[in-house]
C-alpha positions, 0 to 999 in steps of 0.5 A: 500500499503507497500513500503520495502526498506533497512534501508540505501542505501549507492552509489557512487564510494568507498562507499564500504569503508563504510562497517565498519562504517555501521556495527558498526551503527547497533552494529555489530562486527563479521560479516561473510562475503559471497563473491564470490570467486573473490572478496574473495582477494580484499583490501576491504574484507580483510579490513573487515575480523573481523569474517570470510569468506564464499565463499562455493557456487555457481551460483543458489545457493542451500540448502546445500550451505545455510546449509553450510553457516549456520555452518561456521556462528554459528561455528564463532559465527558471529552477522552479515552477509556482502554479496558481490558479484552477485544475489547468494551470495547476496541470499545464504547470506540471506538464511543463516542468516534466517536459523540461525534464524529459525529451519526445512528446507528451503522449509517451506520458499517457497513461500510468508510471511512464515518466522517467524523470522528476521535474523542477520543485513545483508549489501548487497554489489552488484558487478553486476548491474542487481539482484537489490537483494541488495534491495528486500525482495526475494531470490532464492534457490534450493531444490536439494532433489526435483529439484526445485528452491524455490521463497522466498519472505517476507519482513525479507530478505530485507537486512538492509543496502545496499552498491551500488558502481559502481567501483565493477562492473568495472571488468564485462566482456561483456557478463555478462555486457549484461545479467544482464543489460537484467536482471535489465530491465526485473524487471523495465518492468515487475514491471511496467506492473504488475498486482500488480504495484501501484503510490508507484513503477511506478516511480521508475520502470520507471526511472530503464528502462530509465537508462538502455535505456540509458546507457546499450549499453554504459556499454557494449561497453566501460566497463571502462565507469564510468558514464554508470557503474553508471547509469546502478548500480543505475538502478539495485537499482531501478529495486530491489526496483520496483519489490520488491514491485510490484511483477515480472511476466510471464519472471521470472515465466518461467526463473527460470525452465529454469535456473534450467533444462539447468544450466543458469544464471538466468540474461541470462535466462530472457534475451533470454525470454524476447522479446517473452513474451513481444510481447505474453504480451502487448495486456493485458496492452498495456498503460502500455507497451506504457507508458514504451517505451515513458519513454525510447524514443524509439518512438515519445511521440505522438505515438500510444498505439499500435504503442508503444508496436511494437517499444517496443518489436521490440527494444528489439530484437535488443538490445539483438543481438546488445549485442550478446545475444544468442539465447535459442537453443544456451543457451541449446547446441541445444539439441532439443529433451531435450528442448522438453522434459522438456516442460511441466514440465518447463512449470508447474513448471513456473505457479506453482510459481506464477508470471505468474498470475501477467502478464497482460495476464496470460498464460495457460501451452500450451501457455508457451510451445509455448512461449518457443517454439518462444524464442528457 
């Protein structure tokens, strides 16, 4: 049993101000700052500008974004990377470091444990409470030549240090709060029901989902609520730690091709799929899903497993309704013809990703098509 995590995790309001101190402790002095454009002029980012700032990437980053970042890293003779932003910023930063230290196309790293050399020190500072990428050994990058979202997993992708400062999440608008919050919930649930769940990841996953049940609606309804925002930031961190040491499952397997075809942010594509996939999957791990429901305190402690599983799926439907998460048809502009035409390849790509094989019920391609249609 193995559990990977950053060497250091610093959390709390204002902890972003410790970035320079952390860099110094890593003997790093010329960082490349990979930052979401929204935060590129923030005071704490300006204080870090010992090297250069890289913002040339978009949501769902591509191999071209990584190549541009590597060029900047080498041109400025940077010795480290500080990543500031949501999952896209953190993923592209991870792969800039790896590509700078390894020759060849990124496609050679797709899959599990295929990175030869570690990258430079990386400090990850999330500005959303969702992906948990600050504590994962995973990156998702689009291969533009093949039009495939590559899932790359390797311990060398784990950030050296993470700074989790909930104050950076206070500016998130309501829709983003909802989508990344349900994304974090997906991480916790899938980590707990995965076939690779273990005694080290279980308590972290349960803590993640119980925090989200208690705080997501409050963070969405009152974006300035510091207690709810801090709890969601810690839950997202825990979700990342849990799933990167067990695995994600069917929701993520389906989410990647869906996001690629319809250009949906990762959190949104996970959110629209979670209720339908949970309803399909719980028969394969009734006890696990029931324990999750009890940890979330949405059923009485003595409820039967089946009743708890039913309550969980109903609760997930209500959560999406309460947070105004759209149906899949609304995300895709109602283009049912494009949707139906894309279904076979999306189902095939989902299975090929490997994540569905960790699911309590391993689906066939035709069942994945049915699940996409159920979410529509």
